[in-house]
C-alpha positions as CSV (number, residue, x, y, z in Angstrom):
1,M,82.3,18.4,25.1
2,K,81.3,21.5,25.7
3,T,79.7,21.8,22.3
4,Y,78.7,18.0,22.4
5,W,76.3,19.0,25.0
6,A,75.5,22.0,23.4
7,N,74.3,20.5,19.9
8,L,72.6,17.8,21.7
9,K,71.1,20.5,23.8
10,S,69.8,21.8,21.1
11,F,69.2,18.9,18.8
12,T,66.8,17.9,21.8
13,G,65.4,21.3,21.6
14,L,64.4,21.5,18.1
15,A,62.5,17.5,18.3
16,T,60.7,18.0,21.2
17,A,59.8,20.9,19.4
18,A,58.4,19.6,16.8
19,L,56.5,16.6,18.4
20,F,55.1,18.9,20.3
21,A,54.0,20.3,16.4
22,I,53.1,16.9,15.5
23,V,50.4,16.2,18.7
24,A,49.0,19.5,18.4
25,T,48.0,18.5,14.5
26,A,47.0,15.1,15.2
27,R,45.0,16.1,18.0
28,S,43.2,19.0,15.3
29,A,42.8,15.7,12.5
30,D,41.6,13.0,14.9
31,T,39.3,14.6,17.6
32,N,35.7,13.4,16.0
33,D,34.0,17.6,18.1
34,T,32.8,19.8,15.9
35,L,30.9,22.6,16.8
36,K,27.9,22.4,14.6
37,D,27.0,19.1,15.8
38,A,27.9,19.4,19.5
39,F,25.2,22.4,19.1
40,K,22.5,20.4,17.0
41,S,20.1,20.3,19.9
42,C,20.2,24.0,20.9
43,F,21.1,26.4,18.2
44,M,22.9,27.0,14.8
45,I,26.4,28.2,15.1
46,G,27.8,30.3,12.6
47,V,30.0,33.0,11.2
48,A,31.5,35.4,9.0
49,L,32.7,34.7,5.9
50,N,35.5,37.0,4.2
51,Q,35.7,37.2,0.8
52,R,38.7,34.8,0.4
53,Q,36.8,32.0,2.4
54,F,33.5,31.9,0.5
55,T,35.5,31.9,-2.8
56,E,37.6,29.2,-1.4
57,K,40.8,31.3,-1.9
58,D,41.8,30.2,1.3
59,T,41.3,27.0,1.6
60,N,41.8,26.6,5.5
61,G,39.6,28.5,6.3
62,A,36.9,27.7,3.8
63,T,37.7,23.8,4.5
64,L,37.3,25.1,8.4
65,V,33.6,26.3,8.0
66,K,32.2,23.9,6.2
67,R,33.5,21.3,8.9
68,H,32.4,23.1,12.0
69,F,29.9,25.7,11.3
70,N,26.1,25.5,9.7
71,S,24.8,28.9,8.8
72,I,27.4,31.9,7.9
73,S,27.5,35.8,7.2
74,P,29.2,37.9,5.4
75,E,31.5,40.2,7.1
76,N,31.4,43.2,4.2
77,V,30.4,42.3,0.8
78,M,26.5,42.6,1.4
79,K,27.2,46.5,3.3
80,W,26.2,49.3,1.3
81,E,29.3,50.6,0.1
82,S,30.1,47.5,-1.5
83,I,27.0,46.3,-2.8
84,H,26.0,49.6,-3.8
85,P,28.5,51.7,-4.1
86,R,26.9,54.9,-6.8
87,P,23.8,55.8,-7.7
88,G,20.8,54.5,-9.7
89,P,20.7,50.9,-11.6
90,E,23.7,50.9,-12.7
91,G,25.8,51.0,-9.5
92,Y,25.2,48.4,-8.0
93,N,27.4,45.7,-7.9
94,F,26.5,41.6,-7.0
95,E,29.9,39.7,-7.8
96,A,31.1,39.0,-4.7
97,A,27.4,39.0,-2.7
98,D,26.5,36.1,-5.4
99,R,29.5,34.3,-4.8
100,Y,28.9,34.3,-1.0
101,V,24.9,33.4,-1.5
102,E,26.2,30.6,-3.7
103,F,28.9,29.0,-1.3
104,G,26.0,29.1,1.6
105,E,23.3,27.4,-0.7
106,K,26.2,24.6,-2.3
107,N,27.0,23.1,1.7
108,G,23.7,23.8,2.5
109,M,24.2,26.5,5.4
110,Y,21.4,28.9,7.2
111,I,22.5,32.1,5.1
112,V,22.7,35.4,7.0
113,G,22.5,39.5,5.0
114,H,24.5,41.6,6.9
115,T,23.1,44.8,6.7
116,L,20.6,47.2,5.3
117,V,20.9,50.0,7.0
118,W,23.4,51.6,9.0
119,H,25.3,54.8,9.6
120,S,28.4,53.4,8.3
121,Q,30.0,52.6,5.4
122,T,27.3,54.4,3.9
123,P,28.6,56.2,0.7
124,R,28.0,59.6,0.8
125,W,26.0,59.6,-2.0
126,V,23.1,58.6,-0.6
127,F,22.1,61.3,1.8
128,Q,23.0,64.1,-0.7
129,G,20.7,66.7,-2.4
130,E,21.7,69.0,-5.2
131,G,24.5,70.9,-4.3
132,T,25.5,70.9,-1.0
133,N,21.7,70.3,0.7
134,A,20.9,66.8,2.4
135,V,19.0,65.3,0.5
136,T,14.8,65.7,1.0
137,R,12.5,63.4,3.7
138,E,11.0,61.6,0.5
139,E,14.3,61.0,-1.7
140,L,16.0,59.5,1.0
141,L,13.3,57.1,1.2
142,N,12.9,56.3,-1.7
143,R,16.8,55.6,-2.0
144,M,16.4,53.4,1.1
145,R,13.2,51.4,0.0
146,D,15.0,51.2,-3.9
147,H,18.1,49.8,-2.4
148,I,16.2,47.1,0.2
149,H,13.8,46.1,-2.5
150,T,17.0,45.6,-4.9
151,V,19.0,43.5,-2.4
152,V,16.4,41.8,-0.5
153,G,14.4,40.9,-3.2
154,R,17.8,39.6,-5.8
155,Y,18.3,36.6,-2.7
156,K,14.3,36.8,-1.9
157,G,14.0,32.9,-0.8
158,R,17.4,32.6,-0.6
159,I,18.9,34.6,2.5
160,K,17.1,33.8,5.6
161,A,17.5,36.4,7.7
162,W,18.6,40.3,7.8
163,D,20.3,42.5,9.9
164,V,18.0,45.2,8.8
165,V,18.9,48.3,11.2
166,N,22.3,48.0,12.5
167,E,23.1,49.8,15.8
168,A,20.8,52.6,15.5
169,L,21.3,53.6,19.2
170,N,23.6,55.3,21.6
171,D,24.6,53.8,24.7
172,D,22.0,55.5,26.9
173,G,19.5,53.9,25.3
174,S,18.4,57.2,22.9
175,L,18.5,57.0,19.2
176,R,21.7,57.6,17.9
177,R,21.3,60.8,15.5
178,S,22.8,59.5,12.3
179,P,21.4,60.9,8.7
180,W,19.0,58.6,8.7
181,Y,17.6,60.2,11.7
182,R,18.6,63.5,11.0
183,I,16.6,63.5,7.1
184,I,14.1,60.9,8.3
185,G,13.0,61.0,11.7
186,E,12.2,58.4,13.3
187,D,10.3,56.0,11.5
188,Y,13.5,55.6,9.8
189,I,12.6,51.9,11.5
190,A,9.7,51.2,10.7
191,K,9.8,52.2,7.1
192,A,13.1,50.1,6.4
193,F,11.8,46.7,8.4
194,E,8.2,47.2,5.9
195,Y,10.4,47.2,2.9
196,A,11.9,44.7,4.2
197,H,9.1,42.7,4.3
198,E,7.6,44.4,1.1
199,A,10.6,42.4,-0.1
200,D,10.5,38.6,1.3
201,P,8.2,38.2,3.5
202,A,9.2,35.4,5.1
203,A,12.6,36.5,5.9
204,E,14.0,37.0,9.4
205,L,14.1,40.1,9.8
206,R,16.2,41.7,12.1
207,Y,17.2,45.0,14.5
208,N,21.1,44.6,15.7
209,D,23.6,46.3,18.0
210,Y,26.5,45.8,20.5
211,S,26.7,46.2,23.9
212,I,22.6,45.9,24.9
213,E,23.3,43.7,27.8
214,N,24.1,47.1,29.2
215,E,21.6,48.2,31.3
216,P,20.7,52.0,29.3
217,K,21.3,50.8,26.3
218,R,18.7,47.1,26.7
219,N,16.0,49.2,28.3
220,G,16.6,51.6,24.9
221,V,15.9,47.8,22.7
222,I,13.0,47.0,24.6
223,A,11.6,50.1,24.1
224,L,12.6,50.6,20.4
225,V,11.7,46.8,20.1
226,K,8.1,46.9,21.6
227,K,7.3,50.3,19.9
228,L,7.4,48.4,16.8
229,Q,5.9,45.6,18.2
230,A,2.5,48.2,19.1
231,Q,2.9,49.5,15.5
232,K,2.5,46.3,13.8
233,V,6.5,46.8,12.4
234,P,7.4,42.8,11.1
235,I,10.1,42.9,13.4
236,S,10.9,39.4,13.9
237,G,14.1,38.7,15.2
238,L,16.8,40.7,17.9
239,G,20.6,40.4,16.9
240,S,22.9,41.3,19.8
241,Q,27.1,41.7,18.5
242,A,28.5,40.4,22.1
243,H,31.9,42.0,20.9
244,A,33.2,40.4,24.1
245,N,36.1,40.8,26.4
246,L,38.0,38.9,28.8
247,T,35.5,40.2,32.2
248,W,32.7,41.6,29.8
249,P,29.7,40.8,29.8
250,G,29.8,38.5,33.3
251,A,27.3,35.4,33.4
252,E,25.0,37.5,35.7
253,L,24.4,40.4,33.3
254,L,24.6,38.6,30.3
255,D,21.4,36.1,31.7
256,S,19.7,39.1,33.0
257,A,19.7,40.6,29.7
258,L,18.8,37.3,27.3
259,T,15.9,36.7,30.5
260,A,14.9,40.2,29.3
261,F,15.1,40.2,25.7
262,A,13.0,36.9,25.8
263,D,9.8,38.5,27.4
264,L,9.8,40.1,23.8
265,G,8.6,37.0,22.3
266,I,11.4,36.8,18.5
267,P,14.3,34.7,18.4
268,I,18.0,36.5,20.0
269,S,20.8,35.8,18.0
270,I,23.6,36.5,19.2
271,T,25.4,38.2,16.1
272,E,29.1,38.9,16.1
273,L,30.6,36.9,18.5
274,D,34.5,37.2,19.8
275,V,36.4,38.0,22.8
276,N,39.3,40.4,22.7
277,A,42.4,39.3,24.7
278,A,44.3,41.9,24.2
279,E,45.2,44.0,27.2
280,T,43.5,47.6,26.4
281,G,41.0,46.0,24.6
282,Q,39.8,45.4,28.4
283,R,39.1,49.2,28.7
284,S,36.3,49.8,26.4
285,Q,33.5,48.1,25.2
286,S,33.3,50.0,21.8
287,A,32.4,48.4,18.5
288,D,34.5,50.4,16.4
289,V,36.7,49.4,14.2
290,S,39.0,51.8,14.8
291,Q,39.3,51.6,17.7
292,N,39.6,47.6,17.9
293,A,42.5,47.4,15.4
294,Q,44.6,50.3,17.2
295,A,43.6,47.6,20.8
296,G,46.8,45.4,19.7
297,G,49.8,47.7,21.0
298,G,49.3,46.1,24.3
299,G,49.7,42.5,23.5
300,V,47.8,40.2,24.8
301,A,47.1,39.9,28.7
302,D,48.7,37.6,30.9
303,D,47.7,33.4,31.0
304,A,45.6,35.0,27.7
305,N,44.7,31.5,26.5
306,Q,43.5,30.2,29.8
307,K,40.6,33.5,30.1
308,L,39.7,33.4,26.7
309,A,38.6,29.4,27.5
310,D,37.1,30.6,31.0
311,Q,35.1,33.7,29.8
312,Y,33.8,31.6,26.6
313,A,32.5,28.9,28.7
314,S,31.1,31.4,30.7
315,L,29.4,32.4,27.8
316,F,28.4,29.7,26.2
317,R,26.5,28.2,30.3
318,V,24.5,31.0,30.1
319,F,23.5,31.0,26.7
320,L,22.7,26.7,26.4
321,K,20.8,28.1,29.9
322,H,18.6,30.1,27.3
323,R,19.0,27.7,24.3
324,Q,14.5,27.9,23.6
325,N,15.5,31.6,22.7
326,I,18.2,31.2,21.2
327,K,17.9,30.5,17.5
328,L,21.9,31.4,16.6
329,V,24.8,32.2,17.3
330,T,27.8,33.8,15.0
331,F,31.3,34.3,16.0
332,W,32.7,37.1,13.9
333,G,35.6,35.7,12.0
334,V,36.8,32.1,11.1
335,T,40.6,32.7,13.2
336,D,42.3,34.9,14.5
337,R,44.5,35.8,11.5
338,D,40.5,37.1,10.0
339,S,39.7,38.8,12.8
340,W,39.2,42.9,13.0
341,R,40.2,42.3,17.0
342,R,43.2,40.2,15.7
343,F,45.6,41.8,17.7
344,G,43.3,40.7,21.0
345,K,43.2,36.4,19.3
346,P,39.6,36.5,20.0
347,L,38.4,33.5,18.7
348,L,38.1,29.9,18.8
349,F,41.0,28.7,16.0
350,D,44.0,30.3,16.4
351,A,46.2,31.9,13.0
352,Q,47.4,28.4,12.0
353,C,43.8,27.0,12.2
354,Q,44.3,25.3,14.8
355,P,41.3,24.8,17.8
356,K,42.8,26.9,20.7
357,R,41.5,25.6,24.6
358,A,38.8,28.1,24.2
359,F,37.4,25.6,21.6
360,D,37.7,22.7,23.9
361,A,35.8,24.6,26.7
362,V,32.7,25.7,24.5
363,I,32.6,22.4,23.1
364,A,32.7,20.7,27.3
365,E,29.6,23.1,28.0
366,T,27.6,21.0,25.3
367,K,28.2,17.8,27.6
368,K,26.9,19.2,30.6
369,V,23.2,20.2,28.5
370,P,20.8,17.0,29.5
371,T,19.5,15.9,26.2
372,T,15.7,15.0,27.7
373,Q,15.9,19.2,28.0
374,S,17.3,20.2,24.7
375,K,15.7,21.3,21.1
376,P,16.5,22.3,17.8
377,I,15.8,26.3,17.3
378,G,14.6,27.7,14.2
379,Q,15.6,24.8,11.8
């Protein structure tokens, strides 16, 4: 008799698990809500793609992208080390970048280029001169101009926005002493924007950085942009990466930052959004790849799904308040499996491409927006 009841209990448990799986799948299949439709009167909704997604080898991921998003960014294929690994005209490799742009065009998406000038993921040869000497200022400017003219020029009119300069500031708002700064000087930022504008006068040209909601770095960003504007440098967009965790940024901090950025008079894009739910991820706001990759040892925070949903709802509540100034919100990855913060399960879709509680929370925020006050931004 004990064996009978044990077998029955086991069968019942399996049947219940199977039923839950069927219900979860049915929910995903039957829901009429898509992110791009929910936000269509507010701002565009984008996502960063890896190579398997834009080549459609990851069929489930590509399907999710086409269903929910109307803008795309490349995770890595347009960074200098990928697209221009060796010096000279023969040193460019456009194969993957071409496939990325073709995917966006085929699906009628707003295509973003990421990134032209950055201290990271740039080959050593870019900064090397003869022997062991650093390259001269003049030669590094020539290399920068060649790179920007070649890459931006190839996709002129096709890529609509570029992250021209990425992460040029320290957390205290001062300029990072990167090789670009040390060899060229502070005006390397202005030169990068000028070269990008020469290559495609119609493209939106953004400065992009992380943790710019925090007051010291926020003040640094504002001072930098105002200085470039005073010099008539063609900067036409600001990107906030918004790599968040379960408590940062709070609604008040985010609201005050977006209010301050709006005074710059250029469109704001949330460029790399994710919310780290890893326990160790709550102690850092760094955007460093290696640090975030190691942030999974302690597992996720207690009740992570609900806390993730609450934080996403809070963030989008503020984004929607500032929808007149926000042009685009881009998630940094399609599913948790793809994320650089995968241990923190930071996105709206889980590793099986199923929408999470956070997805519902984000959609719910759109239903609170008065339709009479909504308007499409930058489309």
